[in-house]
Z-matrix of the N, CA and C atoms (Angstrom, degrees):
N
C 1 1.434
C 2 1.498 1 108.23
N 3 1.326 2 115.93 1 139.69
C 4 1.468 3 122.21 2 177.87
C 5 1.539 4 108.59 3 -143.98
N 6 1.337 5 114.05 4 144.47
C 7 1.465 6 119.98 5 170.03
C 8 1.497 7 106.61 6 -95.85
N 9 1.328 8 116.49 7 125.33
C 10 1.441 9 122.87 8 -179.32
C 11 1.525 10 107.79 9 -105.62
N 12 1.334 11 118.37 10 106.92
C 13 1.450 12 121.58 11 172.83
C 14 1.537 13 105.46 12 -79.32
N 15 1.322 14 115.61 13 119.96
C 16 1.459 15 120.77 14 -172.22
C 17 1.546 16 109.97 15 -124.97
N 18 1.321 17 114.21 16 126.30
C 19 1.454 18 118.83 17 174.02
C 20 1.497 19 111.74 18 -79.14
N 21 1.326 20 116.63 19 123.52
C 22 1.469 21 121.07 20 -174.91
C 23 1.530 22 111.18 21 -82.74
N 24 1.312 23 117.21 22 -8.37
C 25 1.465 24 118.64 23 -176.39
C 26 1.525 25 111.42 24 87.16
N 27 1.324 26 116.66 25 -169.61
C 28 1.450 27 120.89 26 -171.89
C 29 1.535 28 116.43 27 -78.52
N 30 1.307 29 116.86 28 0.88
C 31 1.469 30 117.99 29 176.49
C 32 1.500 31 115.22 30 130.10
N 33 1.301 32 117.62 31 -30.74
C 34 1.484 33 120.17 32 178.32
C 35 1.545 34 107.91 33 -78.60
N 36 1.303 35 117.75 34 125.63
C 37 1.477 36 120.35 35 -176.28
C 38 1.515 37 114.52 36 -57.49
N 39 1.347 38 116.45 37 -27.72
C 40 1.474 39 119.37 38 179.72
C 41 1.522 40 113.28 39 -82.05
N 42 1.324 41 117.85 40 0.79
C 43 1.461 42 120.66 41 176.95
C 44 1.530 43 112.56 42 -101.49
N 45 1.331 44 118.00 43 3.09
C 46 1.450 45 118.98 44 172.76
C 47 1.576 46 108.48 45 -69.56
N 48 1.304 47 117.08 46 147.41
C 49 1.468 48 117.03 47 179.21
C 50 1.521 49 111.01 48 -70.19
N 51 1.317 50 116.40 49 157.03
C 52 1.473 51 120.99 50 178.57
C 53 1.550 52 108.72 51 -59.69
N 54 1.318 53 117.30 52 -42.13
C 55 1.484 54 119.91 53 177.98
C 56 1.498 55 111.24 54 -59.53
N 57 1.368 56 117.41 55 -45.63
C 58 1.447 57 119.37 56 179.23
C 59 1.490 58 112.90 57 -61.57
N 60 1.332 59 116.71 58 -45.43
C 61 1.453 60 120.34 59 177.64
C 62 1.517 61 112.28 60 -59.49
N 63 1.316 62 116.26 61 -44.34
C 64 1.457 63 120.16 62 -177.10
C 65 1.540 64 111.39 63 -68.15
N 66 1.327 65 117.39 64 -35.61
C 67 1.459 66 119.35 65 177.73
C 68 1.536 67 110.13 66 -66.70
N 69 1.339 68 117.07 67 -43.64
C 70 1.468 69 119.64 68 178.95
C 71 1.503 70 108.81 69 -60.70
N 72 1.342 71 118.80 70 -38.27
C 73 1.431 72 123.65 71 -177.50
C 74 1.526 73 114.13 72 -66.23
N 75 1.316 74 117.68 73 -17.94
C 76 1.474 75 117.81 74 -179.87
C 77 1.521 76 113.88 75 -117.86
N 78 1.321 77 117.80 76 11.71
C 79 1.476 78 120.07 77 178.09
C 80 1.536 79 111.22 78 -97.27
N 81 1.305 80 115.60 79 137.12
C 82 1.455 81 121.12 80 -178.88
C 83 1.519 82 112.77 81 -77.64
N 84 1.350 83 116.08 82 -17.89
C 85 1.444 84 121.36 83 178.95
C 86 1.534 85 106.95 84 -131.03
N 87 1.333 86 115.79 85 134.31
C 88 1.484 87 121.39 86 179.05
C 89 1.499 88 107.51 87 -130.32
N 90 1.319 89 116.25 88 114.70
C 91 1.472 90 122.49 89 179.16
C 92 1.512 91 108.47 90 -112.36
N 93 1.331 92 117.38 91 129.75
C 94 1.449 93 121.65 92 -176.61
C 95 1.535 94 109.93 93 -149.27
N 96 1.322 95 116.21 94 156.29
C 97 1.451 96 121.95 95 177.40
C 98 1.531 97 106.93 96 -90.83
N 99 1.318 98 117.18 97 103.73
C 100 1.441 99 122.87 98 -176.70
C 101 1.513 100 115.01 99 -62.18
N 102 1.321 101 115.54 100 -19.56
C 103 1.459 102 119.82 101 177.30
C 104 1.523 103 111.61 102 -75.03
N 105 1.332 104 116.18 103 -16.88
C 106 1.479 105 120.64 104 -174.62
C 107 1.532 106 113.26 105 -122.86
N 108 1.297 107 118.25 106 -31.21
C 109 1.438 108 123.52 107 -174.52
C 110 1.512 109 109.71 108 -106.92
N 111 1.353 110 119.23 109 122.22
C 112 1.470 111 121.67 110 179.71
C 113 1.522 112 111.25 111 -63.71
N 114 1.321 113 115.82 112 143.70
C 115 1.447 114 121.81 113 178.20
C 116 1.553 115 112.03 114 -60.65
N 117 1.336 116 116.93 115 -24.46
C 118 1.455 117 119.50 116 178.93
C 119 1.546 118 110.22 117 -64.66
N 120 1.327 119 118.33 118 -28.53
C 121 1.451 120 120.57 119 179.61
C 122 1.519 121 110.99 120 -71.79
N 123 1.318 122 117.26 121 -44.14
C 124 1.465 123 119.77 122 -179.35
C 125 1.549 124 112.64 123 -79.99
N 126 1.349 125 115.13 124 -6.16
C 127 1.458 126 119.19 125 175.11
C 128 1.549 127 111.02 126 -66.17
N 129 1.311 128 118.38 127 -12.67
C 130 1.441 129 121.62 128 174.60
C 131 1.555 130 113.59 129 -71.09
N 132 1.338 131 114.45 130 -12.35
C 133 1.503 132 118.15 131 -179.83
C 134 1.515 133 109.43 132 -61.50
N 135 1.342 134 116.87 133 148.64
C 136 1.470 135 120.27 134 -178.62
C 137 1.538 136 111.18 135 -67.39
N 138 1.300 137 116.53 136 153.22
C 139 1.453 138 121.77 137 175.39
C 140 1.514 139 109.21 138 -56.70
N 141 1.283 140 116.23 139 133.78
C 142 1.464 141 121.97 140 -179.77
C 143 1.499 142 114.12 141 89.84
N 144 1.334 143 118.51 142 -5.73
C 145 1.434 144 119.98 143 177.82
C 146 1.517 145 111.30 144 -71.11
N 147 1.334 146 116.75 145 150.01
C 148 1.462 147 119.95 146 171.32
C 149 1.485 148 107.29 147 -79.54
N 150 1.355 149 117.13 148 116.97
C 151 1.451 150 123.30 149 178.07
C 152 1.519 151 106.59 150 -115.35
N 153 1.378 152 116.63 151 116.05
C 154 1.433 153 119.60 152 -170.10
C 155 1.544 154 110.10 153 -129.16
N 156 1.327 155 113.94 154 128.87
C 157 1.464 156 120.78 155 173.97
C 158 1.528 157 108.13 156 -77.83
N 159 1.302 158 116.84 157 117.83
C 160 1.475 159 120.82 158 -177.43
C 161 1.526 160 112.51 159 -97.29
N 162 1.309 161 118.24 160 6.33
C 163 1.476 162 120.54 161 -178.19
C 164 1.535 163 112.53 162 -55.25
N 165 1.340 164 118.64 163 -39.91
C 166 1.483 165 117.12 164 179.47
C 167 1.528 166 113.74 165 -82.42
N 168 1.311 167 119.24 166 -2.33
C 169 1.461 168 121.74 167 -174.06
C 170 1.527 169 110.54 168 -92.48
N 171 1.333 170 116.62 169 151.36
C 172 1.448 171 120.16 170 171.33
C 173 1.538 172 109.49 171 -91.73
N 174 1.317 173 117.17 172 177.44
C 175 1.431 174 121.44 173 -173.96
C 176 1.504 175 111.13 174 -59.23
N 177 1.325 176 117.65 175 -46.57
C 178 1.483 177 120.22 176 -178.77
C 179 1.516 178 111.90 177 -60.52
N 180 1.322 179 116.24 178 -39.20
C 181 1.462 180 119.07 179 179.50
C 182 1.544 181 111.59 180 -67.20
N 183 1.321 182 115.60 181 -36.78
C 184 1.495 183 119.18 182 177.22
C 185 1.509 184 109.15 183 -65.97
N 186 1.342 185 116.28 184 -45.49
C 187 1.464 186 119.24 185 -179.96
C 188 1.512 187 111.53 186 -62.71
N 189 1.351 188 117.09 187 -36.03
C 190 1.467 189 120.26 188 176.14
C 191 1.536 190 110.81 189 -61.66
N 192 1.348 191 116.89 190 -40.88
C 193 1.482 192 119.93 191 177.26
C 194 1.545 193 110.08 192 -60.98
N 195 1.305 194 116.55 193 -43.73
C 196 1.457 195 121.32 194 179.14
C 197 1.521 196 111.46 195 -65.09
N 198 1.317 197 116.74 196 -42.26
C 199 1.470 198 121.78 197 -179.88
C 200 1.545 199 109.66 198 -62.14
N 201 1.298 200 116.45 199 -44.26
C 202 1.475 201 120.90 200 177.00
C 203 1.509 202 111.36 201 -57.30
N 204 1.340 203 116.85 202 -44.56
C 205 1.471 204 121.80 203 179.12
C 206 1.537 205 108.75 204 -64.98
N 207 1.324 206 116.69 205 -42.59
C 208 1.465 207 119.62 206 -179.75
C 209 1.524 208 111.97 207 -62.79
N 210 1.330 209 116.17 208 -42.19
C 211 1.466 210 121.34 209 178.68
C 212 1.545 211 110.36 210 -61.58
N 213 1.339 212 116.31 211 -29.59
C 214 1.488 213 119.96 212 -179.67
C 215 1.497 214 111.86 213 -93.59
N 216 1.348 215 117.34 214 4.05
C 217 1.489 216 120.31 215 178.74
C 218 1.504 217 114.05 216 72.52
N 219 1.321 218 117.51 217 25.20
C 220 1.471 219 120.50 218 -177.20
C 221 1.520 220 111.52 219 -101.42
N 222 1.327 221 114.60 220 140.10
C 223 1.493 222 120.21 221 176.45
C 224 1.508 223 108.72 222 -78.01
N 225 1.343 224 114.27 223 144.78
C 226 1.490 225 121.58 224 -176.63
C 227 1.518 226 110.09 225 -119.00
N 228 1.313 227 116.57 226 129.09
C 229 1.456 228 122.46 227 167.22
C 230 1.518 229 105.96 228 -95.02
N 231 1.347 230 116.62 229 114.34
C 232 1.451 231 121.16 230 176.36
C 233 1.505 232 106.86 231 -104.94
N 234 1.349 233 115.20 232 97.27
C 235 1.451 234 118.99 233 -168.81
C 236 1.531 235 110.31 234 -93.76
N 237 1.342 236 114.84 235 127.43
C 238 1.459 237 122.20 236 -179.95
C 239 1.522 238 108.47 237 -117.24
N 240 1.325 239 116.27 238 155.98
C 241 1.484 240 119.67 239 176.28
C 242 1.523 241 110.00 240 -71.78
N 243 1.300 242 115.20 241 156.47
C 244 1.467 243 120.55 242 177.20
C 245 1.516 244 114.83 243 57.71
N 246 1.306 245 115.69 244 -127.98
C 247 1.486 246 122.29 245 178.35
C 248 1.519 247 106.86 246 -115.96
N 249 1.322 248 118.84 247 130.73
C 250 1.482 249 120.45 248 -175.93
C 251 1.544 250 113.07 249 -59.24
N 252 1.329 251 117.63 250 -21.23
C 253 1.462 252 118.09 251 -178.32
C 254 1.512 253 113.07 252 -81.09
N 255 1.300 254 118.23 253 -10.62
C 256 1.475 255 123.07 254 -178.99
C 257 1.515 256 109.22 255 -116.88
N 258 1.309 257 115.85 256 106.62
C 259 1.464 258 122.68 257 177.92
C 260 1.521 259 111.44 258 49.20
N 261 1.297 260 117.75 259 45.07
C 262 1.463 261 120.45 260 -176.08
C 263 1.514 262 113.56 261 -99.40
N 264 1.323 263 119.63 262 -6.03
C 265 1.467 264 122.44 263 -178.03
C 266 1.524 265 112.59 264 57.03
N 267 1.347 266 115.18 265 29.98
C 268 1.488 267 117.95 266 -177.03
C 269 1.503 268 111.34 267 -90.34
N 270 1.335 269 119.09 268 -26.14
C 271 1.472 270 121.61 269 -174.99
C 272 1.525 271 111.58 270 -58.93
N 273 1.325 272 117.72 271 -43.17
C 274 1.433 273 121.14 272 -178.63
C 275 1.577 274 110.58 273 -65.27
N 276 1.303 275 116.16 274 -36.52
C 277 1.472 276 120.63 275 177.25
C 278 1.502 277 109.68 276 -70.08
N 279 1.297 278 118.42 277 -42.10
C 280 1.485 279 121.69 278 179.44
C 281 1.529 280 112.49 279 -63.00
N 282 1.348 281 115.71 280 -37.76
C 283 1.469 282 118.69 281 177.13
C 284 1.502 283 111.03 282 -62.10
N 285 1.320 284 116.20 283 -42.21
C 286 1.467 285 119.97 284 179.50
C 287 1.530 286 111.14 285 -66.44
N 288 1.343 287 116.94 286 -40.76
C 289 1.460 288 120.31 287 178.12
C 290 1.516 289 110.81 288 -64.70
N 291 1.324 290 117.10 289 -39.47
C 292 1.473 291 119.99 290 175.17
C 293 1.516 292 110.17 291 -57.21
N 294 1.348 293 116.97 292 -47.10
C 295 1.470 294 121.37 293 178.44
C 296 1.508 295 112.25 294 -57.07
N 297 1.333 296 115.98 295 -38.99
C 298 1.450 297 122.02 296 -178.30
C 299 1.540 298 113.71 297 -86.69
N 300 1.323 299 115.31 298 -3.26
C 301 1.463 300 122.94 299 -178.62
C 302 1.518 301 112.31 300 57.82
N 303 1.352 302 114.16 301 39.53
C 304 1.482 303 121.53 302 174.49
C 305 1.524 304 108.06 303 -97.70
N 306 1.336 305 117.32 304 122.16
C 307 1.487 306 119.95 305 -177.02
C 308 1.533 307 111.29 306 -71.77
N 309 1.336 308 112.61 307 148.80
C 310 1.483 309 120.00 308 178.01
C 311 1.512 310 109.25 309 -149.78
N 312 1.312 311 113.55 310 163.03
C 313 1.448 312 121.23 311 171.19
C 314 1.539 313 108.96 312 -141.54
N 315 1.309 314 116.52 313 169.92
C 316 1.469 315 120.41 314 -176.36
C 317 1.529 316 109.47 315 -127.55
N 318 1.319 317 115.35 316 129.64
C 319 1.486 318 122.24 317 175.32
C 320 1.540 319 106.91 318 -112.36
N 321 1.314 320 116.57 319 118.53
C 322 1.462 321 119.46 320 -177.64
C 323 1.529 322 111.08 321 -66.86
N 324 1.307 323 113.65 322 159.66
C 325 1.481 324 121.34 323 174.78
C 326 1.504 325 110.91 324 -122.06
N 327 1.297 326 116.26 325 166.70
C 328 1.448 327 120.77 326 175.60
C 329 1.543 328 108.07 327 -70.03
N 330 1.329 329 116.12 328 126.28
C 331 1.451 330 121.43 329 -178.94
C 332 1.525 331 110.86 330 -74.20
N 333 1.311 332 117.79 331 149.15
C 334 1.450 333 121.45 332 -178.76
C 335 1.519 334 110.87 333 -63.55
N 336 1.364 335 118.57 334 -34.54
C 337 1.465 336 118.93 335 -179.64
C 338 1.538 337 110.70 336 -65.92
N 339 1.323 338 118.82 337 -34.04
C 340 1.461 339 122.31 338 177.18
C 341 1.517 340 109.97 339 -70.11
N 342 1.306 341 117.89 340 -40.82
C 343 1.454 342 122.39 341 179.45
C 344 1.541 343 109.76 342 -66.51
N 345 1.329 344 116.09 343 -39.96
C 346 1.471 345 121.04 344 179.93
C 347 1.561 346 110.33 345 -63.39
N 348 1.357 347 115.05 346 -44.62
C 349 1.449 348 118.94 347 177.45
C 350 1.537 349 111.39 348 -60.42
N 351 1.326 350 117.04 349 -42.42
C 352 1.445 351 120.99 350 179.98
C 353 1.574 352 109.82 351 -64.77
N 354 1.327 353 116.67 352 -41.91
C 355 1.461 354 121.13 353 179.72
C 356 1.531 355 111.07 354 -62.91
N 357 1.334 356 116.06 355 -36.60
C 358 1.481 357 121.14 356 179.61
C 359 1.509 358 111.43 357 -85.88
N 360 1.331 359 118.33 358 -2.15
C 361 1.433 360 123.24 359 -179.18
C 362 1.524 361 110.25 360 57.91
N 363 1.352 362 115.94 361 45.23
C 364 1.446 363 122.82 362 -177.79
C 365 1.500 364 110.49 363 -123.04
N 366 1.330 365 116.23 364 146.03
C 367 1.439 366 120.78 365 172.04
C 368 1.535 367 108.43 366 -89.89
N 369 1.308 368 116.98 367 148.67
C 370 1.449 369 121.51 368 178.23
C 371 1.534 370 110.97 369 -87.32
N 372 1.313 371 116.53 370 -19.46
C 373 1.475 372 120.47 371 176.52
C 374 1.530 373 107.06 372 -130.04
N 375 1.329 374 114.92 373 155.34
C 376 1.423 375 120.52 374 178.66
C 377 1.562 376 109.78 375 -130.48
N 378 1.310 377 120.69 376 129.50
C 379 1.427 378 121.13 377 -178.40
C 380 1.544 379 111.30 378 -53.87
N 381 1.324 380 115.61 379 133.30
C 382 1.464 381 124.03 380 177.67
C 383 1.526 382 114.11 381 66.43
N 384 1.347 383 117.65 382 5.97
C 385 1.467 384 120.25 383 177.87
C 386 1.497 385 110.21 384 -119.98
N 387 1.338 386 115.98 385 -60.51
C 388 1.487 387 119.96 386 178.66
C 389 1.512 388 108.40 387 -139.09
N 390 1.315 389 116.62 388 126.32
C 391 1.446 390 121.87 389 -179.15
C 392 1.517 391 112.05 390 -117.28
N 393 1.310 392 117.18 391 11.59
C 394 1.452 393 120.06 392 -173.89
C 395 1.529 394 109.77 393 -131.79
N 396 1.332 395 114.54 394 139.36
C 397 1.470 396 120.55 395 170.51
C 398 1.526 397 106.33 396 -117.25
N 399 1.316 398 116.22 397 127.03
C 400 1.476 399 120.53 398 -179.14
C 401 1.522 400 106.96 399 -112.28
N 402 1.321 401 114.52 400 119.52
C 403 1.480 402 119.42 401 175.74
C 404 1.524 403 108.75 402 -98.50
N 405 1.329 404 116.26 403 125.80
C 406 1.466 405 118.97 404 -178.87
C 407 1.530 406 109.40 405 -120.74
């Protein structure tokens, strides 16, 4: 059993990574924040999977859902908006999973700033002008 933290990308279902989509498609449990992640993204979950909107849940309730899945030997897709490394609220969940000795991994997602640049047809860096992108 593994918890897969998956970045859903900037919101468009076709911008999720192939790895993220494939992980969702093989997890028996899919937990996502419905206020941030479109239902079209978690629709990749297999038929019969438990798909649960965690937006109304607190951290302990989310961890309890994961623990229940772990006890049953079920893989969990924990789907976050954007990229889990950028304002994903994953660190607090990972700390709790470490305490419980529940294994997890992280699959990055397309960041909103990269999607915005693509939509605007703009580069974020320019040769000999700016070679750095600073995310704050």
